[in-house]
N, C-alpha and C positions, 0 to 999 in steps of 0.2 A: 514639858508637855502639859497643856491645860487639861482640866477635868473633862471638857467637851471633846478634845482630841483623843484622850484616853478612852472615853466612852465610844467614840466612833471606831477606834481601833478594835475594841472588844466586840462591837457589833459585826463588823466585817469578818472578823476571825471566827465568829460563831458558825459552826457547820450547819445550823438550822436556819440561819439568816443570810450569811454571806455566800457569794458564788464566785467561782474562778472565772476570770476574764483575761483576754489578751488584747492589749491596747496597741494601736499603730497610729502614729502621728500622720495626718493627712491621708490615712488609709494605706500608705505604702512604706512608712518608716519601719525601723527595726521593731520586732515584737517585744512587748514588755508585759510579763505576767503580773497580775494583781488580783485582789479580791474586791468585790463591790456589793452593794445592796441593790437588789433589782425589784422594781414594782412594775407590773404590767396591767394597769387598769384599762378597761375599755372606755373609749370616748364616744359619745353620741353626738352626731352633728346633723343639722338639717340641710337637705339639698332638694330643692324643688318640692317642698312639702312632704318629703320622705325622710325618715330617720335612717341614718347610716351609722353603723357601729364600726369603729376603727380601733384596732389594737394599738396601744402606745407602749413605749418603754421609758420609764423614768429610773435613772440610776443615782445612787448616792456614792460618791467616790471620795475617799479621804484626800484632802489637799496635800497632806504630808507625803502621801504615796505618789501622787501625780500633780506636781505643782502647776503645770501648764496644760491646759485643755482648751480646745477651740472647735468651732463648727467645722465639719469635714473630717475630723478624726474618727476612727472606727474602733469598735470593741467587738470581739468575738466572744460570745457567751454560749457555751455548748455548741449546738448546731446553728445558732443565730448570729448573723452579722448585723450589727446596728451602727448607724452613722449618727454622730453627734450633730444635732440641729442647733442647740444652744446649751451653754453651761454658765450657771451663776453660782456665786458663793452663798452658802447659807448664812443665817444671821450671826452665827458665832465665828465664821471664817474658818471652820475646820473641815468642811466638806463641800464638794461641788454638787449641785442639783442639776443633773444632766438630762435633757430631753432628747430622745433619739427616735429615729425612724428605721424600720427594717428594710 
């Protein structure tokens, strides 16, 4: 395990940072429990000269825990069901950067 993979594992295991999630491939596959890092920044967009604030969900998921991840997969985090819109590997290849919609 690389130093980056070990650091990611420590971050998701930390009870102050990582959260429990349930993954389902294509939204209907068998449930798989894992821990992820969740960020929910608000995104500001312009629409017809009006600012619209939209909630977003960005997850960091260790690739060692979930080697395959694709658009259309879902994760349940607490009461929220989020659908993966895109997943890209980080620069070190140890985590997915996952953009989701609720």
